[in-house]
KOLVOTOR-417420 format. One line per field, with one value per residue (C-alpha): z, y, x. Coordinates in steps of 0.2 Angstrom, whole numbers. Example, Ala and Ser with C-alpha at 12.3 -4.5 7.8 and 13.67 -1.06 7.14 Angstrom:
BEGIN
w [39	36];
v [-22	-5];
u [62	68];
//
This chain:
BEGIN
w [-894	-875	-869	-874	-869	-876	-871	-872	-883	-873	-861	-866	-857	-849	-857	-860	-846	-856	-870	-888	-905	-913	-930	-924	-929	-912	-910	-927	-922	-906	-916	-929	-915	-906	-922	-926	-941	-938	-956	-955	-937	-943	-958	-946	-934	-945	-947	-928	-924	-936	-925	-916	-899	-890	-899	-894	-876	-874	-867	-857	-853	-872	-876	-864	-871	-889	-885	-877	-893	-904	-894	-895	-914	-916	-904	-915	-930	-919	-919	-900	-898	-905	-895	-879	-883	-884	-869	-859	-865	-860	-843	-840	-845	-833	-819	-821	-820	-808	-799	-798	-789	-802	-814	-829	-822	-819	-837	-846	-834	-838	-857	-856	-845	-858	-872	-863	-858	-877	-880	-867	-856	-840	-827	-833	-835	-818	-807	-820	-818	-799	-800	-812	-805	-788	-797	-810	-796	-787	-804	-810	-794	-790	-795	-812	-829	-834	-818	-820	-838	-832	-817	-829	-840	-825	-821	-839	-838	-822	-831	-845	-832	-823	-807	-805	-786	-788	-804	-798	-785	-796	-811	-800	-794	-813	-816	-802	-808	-826	-821	-810	-823	-840	-836	-841	-859	-863	-871	-858	-845	-854	-859	-841	-839	-853	-843	-827	-836	-842	-824	-819	-833	-829	-811	-816	-811	-828	-823	-818	-833	-845	-838	-840	-858	-863	-857	-866	-882	-881	-878	-892	-905	-904	-908	-925	-937	-930	-915	-925	-919	-901	-906	-913	-897	-886	-899	-897	-878	-877	-889	-879	-864	-874	-879	-861	-857	-871	-882	-897	-911	-903	-900	-918	-925	-914	-918	-937	-935	-925	-939	-952	-944	-941	-959	-966	-957	-965	-949	-936	-923	-931	-913	-913	-927	-919	-903	-912	-923	-908	-899	-914	-916	-898	-901	-916	-906	-892	-906	-913	-930	-930	-947	-945	-927	-934	-948	-936	-923	-937	-944	-927	-924	-941	-937	-922	-933	-947	-935	-926	-909	-906	-889	-884	-870	-881	-895	-884	-884	-902	-900	-884	-891	-907	-897	-887	-903	-911	-895	-898	-916	-911	-917	-901	-907	-915	-899	-888	-898	-897	-879	-873	-882	-874	-857	-859	-865	-851	-837	-844	-847	-832	-820	-814	-802	-816	-823	-841	-835	-826	-842	-853	-841	-839	-858	-859	-845	-857	-871	-858	-853	-871	-875	-859	-848	-833	-820	-829	-833	-814	-809	-821	-817	-798	-801	-812	-799	-785	-795	-800	-781	-775	-789	-792	-778	-778	-786	-803	-819	-823	-806	-809	-827	-819	-807	-821	-830	-814	-812	-830	-826	-810	-819	-833	-821	-810	-795	-795	-777	-781	-798	-791	-778	-791	-803	-790	-785	-803	-807	-792	-797	-815	-811	-800	-812	-829	-825	-829	-847	-852	-864	-852	-839	-851	-854	-836	-833	-847	-839	-822	-830	-838	-820	-813	-826	-821	-803	-809	-806	-823	-819	-813	-827	-840	-832	-832	-850	-856	-848	-856	-873	-871	-866	-881	-893	-888	-889	-904	-912	-915	-928	-918	-910	-892	-896	-905	-891	-878	-889	-890	-871	-868	-880	-870	-854	-860	-866	-849	-841	-851	-861	-878	-887	-881	-884	-902	-905	-897	-906	-923	-920	-914	-928	-941	-932	-933	-951	-954	-944	-954	-970	-962	-956	-969	-983	-975	-967	-974	-975	-958	-950	-957	-949	-933	-932	-938	-925	-911	-916	-924	-907	-907	-922	-914	-899	-910	-920	-903	-899	-915	-912	-895	-902	-915	-902	-888	-898	-909	-910	-914	-930	-931	-949	-945	-935	-948	-962	-952	-948	-967	-971	-958	-964	-982	-975	-965	-973	-983	-980	-978	-994	-1004	-998	-1005	-1020	-1037	-1032	-1049	-1058	-1047	-1049	-1068	-1069	-1060	-1074	-1060	-1063	-1044	-1039	-1052	-1046	-1028	-1033	-1042	-1026	-1015	-1027	-1026	-1007	-1006	-1017	-1007	-991	-997	-1001	-984	-975	-982	-971	-953	-938	-939	-957	-954	-941	-952	-967	-956	-961	-951	-955	-944	-953	-970	-965	-958	-975	-984	-973	-976	-995	-994	-983	-996	-1010	-1001	-998	-1016	-1022	-1011	-1016	-1034	-1031	-1020	-1034	-1039	-1022	-1019	-1001	-992	-1001	-994	-996	-1008	-1019	-1019	-1022	-1037	-1046	-1043	-1057	-1056	-1048	-1039	-1020	-1011	-994	-982	-969	-952	-939	-922	-905	-894	-881	-868	-854	-856	-869	-870	-877	-889	-907	-919	-938	-945	-963	-971	-987	-1000	-1017	-1030	-1021	-1003	-993	-980	-978	-971	-957	-951	-935	-933	-914	-915	-922	-910	-916	-934	-932	-924	-924	-939	-951	-946	-949	-966	-971	-964	-974	-990	-988	-984	-997	-984	-984	-975	-967	-956	-965	-976	-961	-950	-963	-976	-971	-959	-974	-986	-979	-986	-1004	-1007	-1023	-1031	-1044	-1040	-1025	-1023	-1007	-996	-983	-966	-953	-956	-973	-980	-977	-986	-1003	-1001	-1017	-1009	-996	-997	-996	-988	-992	-1010	-1012	-1022	-1018	-1016	-1033	-1041	-1032	-1035	-1043	-1030	-1034	-1020	-1016	-1004	-1000	-1008	-1013	-1027	-1036	-1038	-1047	-1064	-1076	-1083	-1102	-1099	-1110	-1127	-1133	-1126	-1117	-1105	-1094	-1089	-1076	-1073	-1069	-1061	-1059	-1040	-1040	-1053	-1048	-1053	-1059	-1042	-1033	-1017	-1003	-996	-979	-978	-986	-976	-981	-970	-977	-984	-967	-964	-978	-971	-984	-981	-1000	-1015	-1027	-1045	-1052	-1070	-1070	-1070	-1086	-1095	-1087	-1092	-1110	-1111	-1105	-1118	-1132	-1128	-1126	-1142	-1151	-1145	-1152	-1136	-1136	-1123	-1114	-1107	-1094	-1089	-1080	-1076	-1085	-1073	-1062	-1049	-1060	-1075	-1064	-1058	-1076	-1082	-1086	-1084	-1094	-1096	-1088	-1076	-1073	-1061	-1058	-1044	-1025	-1013	-995	-979	-962	-949	-934	-934	-926	-910	-910	-929	-934	-952	-956	-975	-979	-970	-955	-941	-931	-947	-953	-936	-938	-956	-963	-980	-977	-972	-988	-1006	-1021	-1025	-1042	-1051	-1040	-1024	-1017	-1022	-1013	-997	-996	-996	-978	-982	-992	-1008	-1012	-1029	-1036	-1034	-1023	-1032	-1017	-1020	-1004	-1004	-998	-1015	-1025	-1020	-1031	-1047	-1061	-1063	-1069	-1081	-1076	-1077	-1069	-1059	-1057	-1043	-1048	-1032	-1016	-1002	-1011	-1004	-986	-975	-959	-957	-949	-944	-957	-967	-976	-979	-977	-989	-1008	-1011	-1004	-1012	-1030	-1027	-1020	-1036	-1046	-1051	-1054	-1049	-1042	-1043	-1029	-1019	-1001	-1000	-1009	-1026	-1037	-1053	-1066	-1059	-1058	-1076	-1082	-1072	-1079	-1097	-1095	-1087	-1101	-1114	-1108	-1103	-1118	-1130	-1123	-1122	-1114	-1100	-1084	-1076	-1061	-1072	-1083	-1067	-1060	-1076	-1077	-1059	-1064	-1079	-1067	-1054	-1067	-1070	-1052	-1040	-1024	-1020	-1016	-1035	-1041	-1025	-1020	-1030	-1027	-1037	-1028	-1038	-1053];
v [-269	-272	-288	-306	-316	-331	-326	-335	-321	-315	-326	-336	-353	-358	-369	-360	-364	-358	-365	-358	-364	-371	-364	-347	-332	-329	-348	-348	-333	-342	-358	-348	-339	-355	-364	-349	-345	-327	-320	-330	-323	-305	-308	-313	-298	-287	-300	-304	-285	-283	-295	-284	-280	-286	-303	-303	-300	-314	-324	-311	-323	-328	-309	-305	-319	-314	-296	-302	-313	-298	-288	-302	-303	-284	-285	-298	-286	-272	-262	-259	-244	-253	-268	-258	-254	-273	-278	-264	-270	-288	-282	-271	-285	-298	-286	-284	-303	-309	-294	-290	-305	-319	-327	-320	-302	-305	-312	-297	-284	-293	-292	-274	-270	-279	-268	-252	-257	-260	-242	-235	-230	-237	-227	-234	-252	-253	-254	-266	-278	-276	-280	-295	-304	-310	-316	-326	-333	-340	-347	-355	-356	-344	-356	-360	-356	-346	-335	-333	-327	-314	-308	-306	-294	-282	-284	-279	-264	-258	-260	-249	-236	-236	-243	-253	-256	-265	-274	-282	-294	-297	-302	-313	-322	-325	-332	-344	-351	-352	-362	-374	-375	-374	-378	-367	-372	-361	-345	-338	-342	-332	-318	-315	-314	-301	-291	-292	-285	-271	-267	-267	-256	-244	-244	-240	-257	-259	-273	-285	-280	-284	-301	-306	-299	-308	-325	-321	-318	-335	-344	-336	-337	-356	-355	-358	-344	-344	-336	-322	-308	-313	-312	-295	-289	-296	-288	-271	-272	-277	-263	-251	-256	-254	-237	-232	-239	-230	-245	-236	-247	-263	-255	-249	-266	-274	-261	-264	-283	-281	-270	-282	-297	-287	-280	-297	-304	-305	-302	-291	-278	-261	-255	-266	-255	-239	-243	-248	-233	-221	-230	-230	-211	-209	-218	-206	-191	-197	-199	-181	-189	-177	-179	-198	-195	-184	-196	-210	-200	-194	-212	-219	-205	-208	-227	-222	-210	-222	-235	-222	-223	-205	-206	-220	-215	-222	-210	-196	-204	-199	-183	-179	-185	-175	-159	-161	-164	-148	-139	-145	-140	-122	-125	-118	-114	-132	-139	-129	-134	-152	-153	-143	-156	-170	-163	-161	-179	-186	-177	-183	-201	-204	-189	-178	-191	-201	-201	-198	-182	-177	-180	-170	-155	-156	-155	-140	-132	-135	-125	-111	-111	-111	-96	-87	-89	-95	-92	-103	-116	-117	-120	-134	-142	-142	-150	-163	-166	-169	-181	-191	-192	-198	-211	-217	-211	-201	-215	-215	-209	-198	-190	-187	-180	-167	-162	-159	-148	-137	-136	-129	-117	-111	-110	-99	-88	-84	-95	-105	-113	-121	-126	-135	-145	-151	-155	-165	-175	-179	-185	-197	-204	-206	-214	-227	-230	-230	-229	-216	-222	-216	-202	-195	-194	-185	-172	-169	-168	-155	-144	-146	-141	-126	-121	-123	-112	-99	-101	-99	-117	-119	-134	-144	-138	-143	-160	-163	-158	-167	-183	-179	-178	-194	-203	-196	-200	-218	-220	-209	-204	-186	-181	-177	-162	-166	-169	-152	-143	-150	-145	-127	-127	-132	-118	-105	-112	-111	-93	-88	-97	-87	-102	-94	-108	-122	-111	-108	-127	-131	-117	-122	-140	-134	-122	-134	-146	-134	-131	-150	-151	-138	-147	-163	-157	-144	-156	-163	-147	-134	-115	-112	-126	-121	-104	-111	-123	-111	-98	-112	-112	-95	-87	-99	-91	-74	-79	-87	-70	-61	-72	-68	-50	-52	-60	-47	-34	-42	-53	-40	-48	-66	-73	-73	-78	-96	-88	-74	-87	-98	-83	-79	-97	-99	-83	-90	-106	-97	-79	-78	-97	-97	-86	-98	-113	-107	-96	-101	-117	-118	-119	-132	-143	-140	-145	-162	-168	-178	-180	-184	-168	-158	-164	-160	-142	-139	-145	-134	-119	-121	-123	-107	-97	-102	-98	-81	-78	-84	-72	-58	-63	-55	-66	-64	-69	-84	-90	-86	-95	-110	-108	-116	-106	-117	-133	-125	-120	-138	-146	-133	-137	-156	-154	-142	-154	-168	-156	-150	-168	-173	-157	-160	-178	-172	-159	-171	-175	-157	-151	-149	-145	-129	-114	-105	-88	-96	-101	-83	-77	-88	-79	-61	-52	-40	-24	-32	-35	-44	-38	-48	-37	-46	-38	-45	-42	-44	-57	-59	-71	-63	-53	-34	-19	-17	-20	-23	-23	-33	-31	-45	-42	-52	-48	-59	-57	-60	-73	-72	-61	-44	-38	-21	-18	-5	-4	9	-3	3	21	16	7	22	39	39	30	43	57	50	49	66	74	66	70	88	89	94	91	75	77	61	46	43	43	31	19	18	24	9	-3	7	0	-17	-10	-6	4	-8	-1	-13	-21	-36	-30	-41	-30	-35	-25	-6	-8	-15	1	13	17	17	27	42	44	60	60	77	77	76	83	67	54	36	32	43	33	14	2	-8	-23	-27	-46	-55	-66	-67	-85	-77	-74	-92	-95	-101	-93	-104	-104	-89	-83	-79	-73	-55	-52	-39	-35	-17	-12	7	20	8	14	12	17	4	-5	-24	-30	-35	-24	-15	-15	3	-3	-12	2	8	26	24	7	14	18	0	0	15	27	42	41	32	46	43	43	50	51	32	31	42	31	15	21	28	11	2	12	9	-10	-10	-2	-16	-29	-34	-41	-30	-31	-14	-14	3	9	-5	-17	-14	-27	-40	-54	-49	-48	-66	-72	-68	-82	-79	-63	-57	-41	-36	-17	-11	7	10	13	1	-1	-8	-7	-9	-5	-12	-4	-12	-15	-17	-34	-32	-24	-20	-31	-46	-55	-45	-60	-68	-51	-49	-66	-63	-47	-53	-50	-32	-26	-26	-16	-7	-11	-7	-8	-7	9	2	-14	-6	4	-13	-18	-37	-47	-55	-70	-72	-58	-50	-35	-26	-27	-39	-43	-49	-66	-67	-61	-76	-86	-76	-86	-77	-92	-85	-67	-57	-41	-35	-16	-10	8	12	21	12	-5	-10	-9	-23	-32	-34	-50	-53	-63	-67	-51	-40	-49	-39	-37	-39	-57	-61	-57	-67	-82	-81	-83	-65	-64	-46	-33	-14	-6	11	15	31	41	45	60	55	65	60	42	42	49	36	22	28	31	13	4	14	10	-8	-14	-5	-13	-32	-34	-22	-29	-23	-16	-6	1	6	15	24	29	36	46	53	58	65	76	84	83	83	79	60	62	62	49	39	31	16	1	-15	-32	-47	-50];
u [-75	-72	-79	-82	-98	-106	-123	-139	-144	-158	-167	-182	-179	-195	-208	-224	-236	-251	-260	-257	-262	-246	-253	-256	-245	-238	-234	-225	-215	-210	-205	-195	-185	-182	-176	-164	-174	-171	-176	-193	-196	-193	-205	-218	-217	-228	-241	-241	-243	-257	-268	-281	-275	-290	-288	-270	-273	-286	-272	-262	-247	-246	-247	-232	-222	-225	-220	-204	-201	-204	-191	-178	-179	-178	-163	-155	-156	-148	-165	-162	-173	-188	-184	-186	-204	-209	-199	-208	-225	-221	-215	-230	-242	-234	-234	-253	-255	-242	-234	-216	-209	-210	-198	-206	-205	-187	-185	-193	-184	-167	-171	-175	-160	-149	-156	-154	-136	-132	-139	-128	-142	-134	-143	-159	-152	-144	-160	-168	-153	-154	-172	-170	-155	-162	-178	-167	-156	-172	-178	-161	-151	-136	-123	-131	-123	-138	-138	-119	-121	-134	-124	-109	-119	-121	-102	-98	-109	-101	-84	-90	-97	-80	-87	-71	-72	-89	-84	-68	-76	-91	-79	-69	-85	-89	-72	-74	-91	-86	-71	-82	-96	-86	-68	-53	-53	-68	-71	-82	-69	-56	-68	-71	-52	-51	-64	-54	-39	-50	-55	-37	-32	-46	-40	-22	-16	-7	6	-9	-19	-4	-1	-19	-21	-6	-13	-29	-20	-11	-27	-36	-22	-24	-42	-50	-55	-73	-66	-58	-69	-65	-46	-49	-57	-42	-30	-39	-39	-20	-16	-25	-15	1	-4	-6	11	19	23	16	24	17	0	-1	2	-11	-24	-21	-22	-38	-46	-40	-49	-65	-65	-63	-78	-96	-105	-97	-102	-98	-95	-79	-72	-78	-69	-53	-53	-55	-40	-29	-32	-27	-11	-8	-12	0	14	9	3	-12	-18	-20	-27	-41	-45	-48	-57	-69	-71	-75	-89	-96	-99	-109	-119	-122	-130	-140	-131	-128	-135	-123	-110	-96	-101	-94	-77	-71	-80	-71	-54	-57	-60	-44	-35	-42	-36	-18	-19	-25	-43	-51	-68	-70	-64	-75	-91	-87	-82	-98	-108	-98	-100	-119	-121	-110	-118	-135	-129	-117	-120	-106	-98	-90	-72	-78	-87	-71	-61	-72	-72	-53	-52	-63	-52	-37	-46	-49	-31	-25	-36	-30	-45	-36	-49	-62	-48	-44	-62	-64	-47	-51	-68	-60	-47	-59	-70	-54	-49	-66	-68	-50	-39	-23	-13	-22	-14	-29	-28	-9	-13	-25	-12	0	-13	-15	4	5	-9	-1	16	10	-1	14	11	27	25	8	15	30	20	8	23	31	16	11	28	28	11	16	33	24	10	19	37	50	52	35	31	18	32	43	29	27	46	48	35	44	60	53	46	64	71	59	64	82	87	95	106	91	80	93	94	76	72	87	80	63	71	80	64	55	69	69	50	46	62	68	55	40	31	36	54	55	46	57	72	65	62	81	86	77	84	102	98	92	106	119	125	123	133	122	106	111	114	97	88	94	88	71	68	72	61	46	49	48	32	24	29	22	5	0	-4	-20	-26	-38	-33	-42	-34	-17	-19	-24	-9	4	-1	2	20	24	29	44	51	48	59	72	73	74	89	98	95	102	118	120	120	130	142	149	166	160	154	135	133	126	112	109	108	96	85	85	81	67	59	59	50	37	34	18	17	-2	-4	7	-2	-19	-13	-19	-28	-37	-21	-14	-30	-30	-12	-15	-27	-35	-53	-57	-47	-56	-72	-67	-62	-79	-88	-77	-80	-98	-99	-87	-98	-114	-106	-101	-119	-125	-113	-124	-138	-140	-142	-161	-161	-151	-163	-179	-171	-165	-147	-133	-117	-107	-113	-110	-92	-89	-94	-83	-69	-70	-70	-55	-45	-48	-43	-27	-22	-23	-15	0	1	1	15	25	37	39	45	63	64	65	72	88	96	108	94	88	106	108	94	101	110	125	119	104	101	87	81	70	61	57	46	50	41	57	58	71	65	48	39	44	36	51	49	63	64	77	83	93	102	111	119	127	144	138	147	134	118	121	110	103	94	80	78	64	51	37	39	40	23	14	21	33	21	8	20	24	6	2	16	11	-7	-3	10	23	41	45	62	61	54	69	80	70	63	76	93	97	93	103	119	114	112	130	127	115	103	89	82	70	61	50	41	34	24	23	32	17	8	20	27	46	47	39	53	62	81	84	102	100	82	77	64	69	61	75	89	85	72	62	53	40	38	26	41	58	54	43	59	61	45	45	33	20	15	4	-11	-5	-22	-18	-35	-40	-55	-59	-72	-75	-87	-100	-118	-119	-138	-142	-158	-160	-176	-182	-194	-190	-202	-202	-205	-188	-177	-163	-158	-142	-137	-121	-115	-112	-99	-89	-97	-109	-113	-106	-102	-100	-83	-83	-64	-64	-74	-61	-47	-55	-58	-40	-33	-44	-38	-20	-23	-33	-19	-7	-19	-27	-45	-53	-69	-74	-88	-95	-110	-123	-112	-98	-106	-102	-110	-99	-83	-87	-88	-70	-59	-40	-37	-20	-24	-39	-41	-54	-57	-70	-72	-63	-64	-57	-65	-52	-63	-81	-96	-99	-118	-120	-128	-120	-104	-101	-116	-109	-114	-105	-98	-91	-84	-75	-67	-61	-53	-57	-75	-71	-63	-68	-74	-90	-98	-114	-129	-119	-128	-145	-141	-135	-151	-161	-165	-164	-152	-158	-148	-155	-145	-128	-127	-113	-102	-87	-78	-61	-68	-78	-63	-53	-64	-61	-53	-37	-27	-13	-18	-2	-8	-23	-24	-35	-37	-47	-45	-35	-36	-19	-25	-30	-25	-7	-1	17	26	10	7	-9	-26	-37	-39	-21	-21	-38	-32	-16	-25	-36	-20	-14	5	6	-6	-6	-15	-17	-12	-22	-36	-31	-34	-44	-34	-17	-22	-28	-12	-2	-12	-10	9	11	2	10	27	24	14	26	42	39	56	52	46	30	39	51	37	27	42	45	27	28	43	33	19	31	39	22	15	30	20	20	1	-2	11	15	-2	0	12	15	18	24	35];
//
């Protein structure tokens, strides 16, 4: 939707100079076309083309004319690719007869050029136009309306190609002739003005473009409804200029008015909608409304794909813009794939000397920069800068934008002088081109302010960023990404400048803003996208936490309660945020009772299960089976986004804002405290090697949260945790762990008898109960009750109706060597297959049989309906068929592979590349047939392999499941991520819906485990009023009385209520 032209469709103006039977099929076709009987003309084409070729070519002139007419009819019906074939046939035939200097050769060349133009094949169309136009000028006269129209088509193409210096004088000539021939009260006259405005806009002459667009709008708003499509075009173009000028509200109104007009028309060019959707998306991206931007970029691209124009240059626009949006949202892999495709297409369609090519490589450079590849980014930025300079000069906003990118790169890479020079130049260019009240100017000003802060020019930095904030607040309001980011920058500068009061003020505004942004963006994102977006802003919370630590240490006489409370509240908002977003989706969907949402969920689950199967294939097997993992992931992602949006819409009325520490306090009883652990990589003007652990504690009587700092976090993460494990494993007296891990936190307990404890970092990897107090000779389990929670917000959860049927599923003593009915090809067997899973061999576990049977007997006695699966029945397929039992108990081998084998194609039976990206593919459980499957050289997707990855476990139906017991070695291990918990089996079973999980942190002894499980179930199921956590502690104390070493009773921990 760019230009307006009342065209003679395609040219066929001359009377035929050859004889032709008026009743012949070619003549009938010609007559239907000239009489505007287009449907009749299209119906005749198959009949015309069925005439034998030798008969058609008896009159070569008539044949050429017929082929040209066929092309025009196909063009009319948007079958452009087919049309080019017939125009080329007409052109080839006429050159045989009359050479390449006649009017007919010019006619057919022009028609072919016009068709290639509409397909975006500009480099092919250009020489054809240049060939045709002199011939048409000779035939019509250079000042004729017909020639002016044809000349205007080339002008329009040059505008689309960004060849503005050539297009401007050509367009002015067209306006002159239109005025002379048609007068000013004419659509074509004003259509040419519209294109002149586009030329000025592309050249960065925004004031001139704005004046002309407004004049065009006045003219077309007076026209009849028949001119509505033209009005829609002008609205889009004017809106686009307003977007570039930062007038976003006005632009949005015009975009929607344009789309409404086009949507209400029976016959319209779908490219009109595609262009406007892309432009509207750009406006949303500029105003940080990323969900809306993504939706409209995708909609725009879908239109091109639907009408088969995936080789059109304009198709690259939504792809390019979507790629850059994904970069902003932290989705670097997706951005890279899209931008690589755009660069390949634009180089092929435009060549490398084109502003669109420069734009694409500049966007790819930004991806490299964000990913930390500064050298690669610099090379692309410099290449883009040179192209912009040669094509547009050094006053264009695109050139200035590229300078800003280089300034940011050099600032971050530690080259302040180079950065400063580029910032100054880009700010001058932008001020002249867009004015100092533009959001883009504010963005560059903020970057320059950050640089000045790094140079120690704090006063100047504060002035610049304050100005940037004022611009954004006026243009976009205070609730957007840019304003929040600028506020954060200002907080950092005040901190560096030593103004802690102002730093505190700005930090609190910024962090609240980031929490609001998370709440705003998350509903429309998939789990993968939520992860990517969260990690683009998570370091801001880290620097804020560092600021709080600094104030607690340095401002000992002052009141830090507001900061500590904010730290607690922000942690409640973000800790285990990603887990909470995806947990128990099945229950959320079921509660909605929405048929569309339930259908989406079923579709999502099917795609997820299929993807889990495909992950079992090696790279070679994927190629042989023609399976595109990236496409499958993309399809799954799309469905998941739709599902996430609907789930959030359904739950919107149930949400009551962000939880605070006071909400947690209200749930505490006398004698209870809640402790939130926060691991902090310490930041002070720059990132340091120091790691702090912060413990925040509250009780029923607390006026404000208490705080304890553990300054030796780096040692806790490495030396001290290793000593703790070694002491337990060797049954040695551990005289240090209690002192370093617990004693600093103990000051927050104040004599309480129970603590709700939300761990972070290394605290996920240890059992606090197993810490020995050397002063008393007792373990921590003897001193206090500890209820582990993924986040303290779990205390606020309201239990659902539960499952009153008292059902239990027990899996134990799997037959790892069980062979399925499928035959094994001896040539493909891999005797070392188990090595890929971290095992030399899968030894049978007879103790798990005794354990499972003992647990069954206890449950049966308590009137549970128990399904016990042993041996071959303890299989993956049986596990996947369970349906929300009260209790799920699994006794088998477990695994977590932290470090993958570098050259392995498969890791634990999973495609190595995917396994490396996702820790849920590197942890799991071994069930019946696992060893037999591991020995098979090739994956068999027709049967389960007995190896249940955590990724697969997420799909289990654990709705209303009160407890999952993973009675296996090291099932509590996984990849620990700051503030987001453990990515392993624990996370998987919680996502599946389990309320609580019991799991192990080290290898367990069979007999002690069996006794622990018997004691736990006996205590818990015999005392309905006793919580799982209390029963579990009592069971551990029972085993401890028989086996004092924590290696026997301390391997297991329970997380959840």
